[in-house]
C-alpha positions in Angstrom: 128.9 88.2 112.0 126.5 85.1 112.4 123.3 85.5 110.4 120.3 83.9 111.9 116.5 83.6 111.1 114.4 85.9 112.7 112.8 84.2 115.9 110.1 81.8 114.9 109.1 83.4 111.4 110.0 83.1 107.9 110.5 86.6 106.7 108.9 86.2 103.3 106.0 84.4 104.6 105.6 86.8 107.4 105.7 89.9 105.0 103.0 88.2 102.6 100.8 87.5 105.7 101.0 91.2 106.7 100.0 92.2 103.2 96.9 89.8 103.1 94.4 92.0 104.9 90.5 91.4 104.8 90.2 94.5 102.6 93.0 93.7 100.2 93.8 96.7 98.0 95.2 96.7 94.6 98.6 98.2 94.8 98.0 100.1 91.5 94.5 101.6 92.0 93.6 100.9 95.8 90.4 99.3 94.5 89.4 96.6 97.2 87.5 94.4 94.7 90.4 91.8 94.2 90.2 88.0 93.8 92.7 85.1 93.7 94.2 84.5 90.3 96.2 81.4 90.6 99.9 81.0 91.6 103.1 81.8 89.7 106.5 80.2 91.0 104.6 79.4 94.2 103.6 83.0 94.9 99.8 83.7 95.1 98.5 86.1 92.5 95.5 88.3 92.5 93.5 90.3 89.8 92.0 93.7 90.4 88.2 94.0 89.0 88.8 97.7 88.7 91.7 98.1 86.6 92.3 94.5 85.5 95.9 94.4 86.6 97.4 91.3 88.2 99.8 91.5 91.2 101.1 89.4 94.2 101.8 90.0 97.9 105.1 91.7 97.0 104.1 93.9 94.1 105.1 97.6 94.6 107.0 96.8 97.8 110.9 97.1 98.3 111.1 93.4 97.7 109.5 93.3 94.4 111.4 92.6 91.2 114.5 91.6 93.2 116.6 88.5 92.8 117.6 86.3 95.9 114.4 86.8 97.9 115.8 84.5 100.4 118.6 86.8 101.2 116.4 89.8 102.2 116.1 88.7 106.0 120.0 88.6 106.2 120.3 91.9 104.4 117.8 93.6 106.8 119.7 92.3 109.7 123.0 93.8 108.0 121.2 97.1 107.4 120.1 97.4 111.1 123.4 96.4 112.4 124.9 99.2 110.4 127.3 97.3 108.0 128.7 99.1 105.0 127.6 97.8 101.7 130.8 95.9 101.1 130.9 94.2 104.4 127.2 93.2 103.9 128.1 92.0 100.5 130.8 89.7 101.9 128.4 88.4 104.7 125.6 87.5 102.2 127.4 86.8 99.0 125.7 89.3 96.7 127.4 92.2 94.7 127.5 95.4 96.8 126.1 97.3 93.8 122.9 95.1 94.1 122.8 95.9 97.9 123.0 99.5 97.2 119.7 99.4 95.2 118.1 97.1 97.9 119.1 99.6 100.6 117.6 102.6 99.0 114.4 100.7 98.2 114.2 100.0 101.9 115.0 103.5 103.0 112.7 105.1 100.3 110.1 103.0 102.0 111.0 104.1 105.3 110.9 107.8 104.4 107.2 107.6 103.4 106.0 106.4 107.0 103.5 108.9 108.3 105.3 111.4 110.8 103.8 111.5 114.3 103.1 114.9 115.7 104.8 116.4 118.6 103.0 116.2 122.0 103.7 118.4 125.0 107.0 119.9 125.6 109.6 119.5 122.8 113.3 120.3 121.7 114.3 121.8 118.6 117.8 121.6 117.2 119.4 122.3 113.7 122.9 121.3 112.4 124.8 121.5 109.0 126.3 119.0 106.8 128.6 119.6 103.7 126.7 119.3 100.5 127.7 116.1 98.7 127.6 114.6 95.1 129.1 111.4 96.2 128.6 108.8 93.7 128.4 111.2 90.7 131.0 111.4 87.9 133.2 114.6 87.1 132.7 116.1 90.6 134.7 119.3 91.1 136.2 119.6 94.6 136.5 123.1 95.6 137.2 122.4 99.1 138.6 119.6 101.3 136.0 117.0 102.1 135.5 115.9 105.6 133.2 112.7 105.9 129.8 113.7 107.5 131.6 116.3 109.8 129.0 118.9 111.0 130.2 122.5 109.9 130.5 125.9 111.8 127.5 128.1 111.7 130.0 130.8 110.5 130.0 131.3 106.8 126.7 129.1 106.1 126.5 129.1 102.3 124.4 127.0 99.8 127.1 124.4 100.1 125.8 123.5 103.5 122.8 121.3 104.0 120.6 122.1 107.1 119.1 119.2 109.1 116.3 120.1 111.3 115.4 117.8 114.4 112.5 117.8 116.8 112.0 115.6 119.8 109.3 115.5 122.5 109.1 113.5 125.9 106.9 110.7 124.1 109.8 109.6 121.7 108.3 111.3 118.6 111.1 112.2 116.3 111.3 114.5 113.4 114.5 114.7 111.6 115.2 115.6 107.8 117.3 117.8 105.7 115.2 120.8 104.8 117.3 123.0 102.4 120.6 124.5 101.8 122.1 127.9 103.4 120.7 129.7 106.5 117.6 129.0 108.1 114.5 131.2 108.5 111.4 131.2 110.7 109.2 130.5 107.6 111.5 127.7 106.7 110.8 126.1 110.2 107.1 126.8 110.0 106.8 125.1 106.7 108.3 121.7 108.1 107.6 121.6 111.7 104.4 123.7 111.8 102.4 121.0 110.5 103.4 118.3 113.0 102.8 120.5 116.2 99.8 119.6 118.2 98.8 122.6 120.4 102.5 122.6 121.8 103.0 125.3 124.5 106.5 124.9 125.6 109.7 124.3 123.6 113.5 124.4 124.2 116.1 125.3 121.7 119.4 127.0 121.3 119.5 130.9 121.4 119.0 131.6 117.7 117.0 134.5 116.4 114.9 132.4 113.7 113.9 129.8 116.5 112.7 132.8 118.7 110.7 134.4 115.9 109.2 130.9 115.1 108.2 130.4 118.7 106.7 134.0 118.9 104.6 133.4 115.8 103.2 130.1 117.2 102.7 131.5 120.5 104.9 128.8 122.1 106.9 129.8 125.4 110.5 129.2 125.0 111.9 127.4 128.2 114.7 129.7 129.6 117.2 126.9 129.9 118.7 126.5 126.3 119.9 123.1 124.8 123.2 121.7 126.2 125.2 118.5 125.8 122.7 116.7 128.1 119.6 117.6 126.0 118.0 114.8 124.1 118.2 116.8 120.7 121.8 117.2 121.2 122.4 113.5 122.0 120.3 112.6 119.0 122.4 115.0 116.6 125.6 113.6 118.1 124.5 109.8 117.8 123.4 110.6 114.2 126.7 112.0 113.2 128.6 109.2 114.7 126.4 106.7 112.9 126.6 108.4 109.6 130.3 108.6 109.9 130.5 104.8 109.1 129.1 105.3 105.6 132.2 107.5 104.8 129.8 110.3 103.2 126.3 110.2 102.1 125.1 111.9 99.0 122.7 114.9 99.6 120.1 113.4 97.4 120.0 110.3 99.6 120.5 112.1 103.0 116.8 112.1 104.1 116.8 108.3 103.4 119.4 107.7 105.9 117.8 110.1 108.5 114.8 108.2 108.1 116.6 104.9 108.8 118.5 106.4 111.8 115.1 107.8 113.2 113.6 104.3 113.0 116.6 102.7 114.8 116.3 105.3 117.6 112.7 104.6 118.2 113.2 100.9 118.2 114.8 98.4 120.7 118.5 98.4 120.1 119.0 95.4 122.5 116.6 93.0 120.5 117.6 92.8 116.8 114.9 90.2 116.0 112.3 92.5 117.5 113.6 95.3 115.5 113.6 93.3 112.3 109.9 92.4 112.9 108.9 96.0 113.4 110.8 96.9 110.4 109.1 94.4 108.3 105.7 95.3 109.6 106.4 99.1 108.6 107.6 98.4 105.1 104.7 95.9 104.4 102.3 98.9 104.7 103.8 100.8 102.1 103.4 100.8 98.2 106.4 102.2 96.3 107.3 102.0 92.6 111.1 102.7 92.7 113.0 101.2 90.0 116.9 101.0 89.8 116.8 103.7 87.0 114.8 106.2 88.8 116.8 105.7 92.0 120.0 106.1 90.1 118.7 109.3 88.5 117.1 110.7 91.5 117.4 114.5 91.8 118.1 116.3 95.1 114.8 117.3 96.8 114.0 118.5 100.2 110.1 118.2 100.0 
């Protein structure tokens, strides 16, 4: 794969420019009273008059505290192209262990992007994946592992992770792992209820918990159930095929990958440079303080 620069931009300069807003905020306390504070290794630094801390345009971003900043543009391209970590490591010339942490810094940032509300008619779907502790030591395998294959709704146990997906006609997408075991109407309300916007019609599979949820929300369920031509079913199928290339995803990182796939589905697949620009714009708005240690020691959470 040939790695090229984004069209007409330098990725790091573009990222820094996006962070330089008229009301520049301190990444530590959100105070807007910040002033220039010299340069360090060519990077402009600032000081916050509120908390007295210094920072630069990359502080508390996925790029912060990483070596080889000039490699990030190529890494983002590899990520959007769906390359595995080892394939990306060969292309870029960096250890795949380093790229693992880079990837999860990016995905953690994507996961914090504000969720758009559903508008008008929408489709609701759920599917199950096997619970995975991939990457952990001393794993006890009590059943045959099948990489990212959805499981039957029969015999749903706490070893199955439920992924809930909602799509509307305006390309607003909700997709995340919401828990283990069977779904109930209250579970759907806890996650989907807050993103509804006076929606009156919906389409789903004929399941009791969906019907009860719609009844409580006074949403009319369309008589035609979801089938293979439905957008929600296509989304689920595409998501499964996309995740298969990773040969299994640890459950504690599952929502990170679902956030990336949601971004890819809402972007222009035919223009990778455009997708990279949008990707950079999105992560430039986000402050995160993930370190290699807390990413490695992350616990499973569906919040």
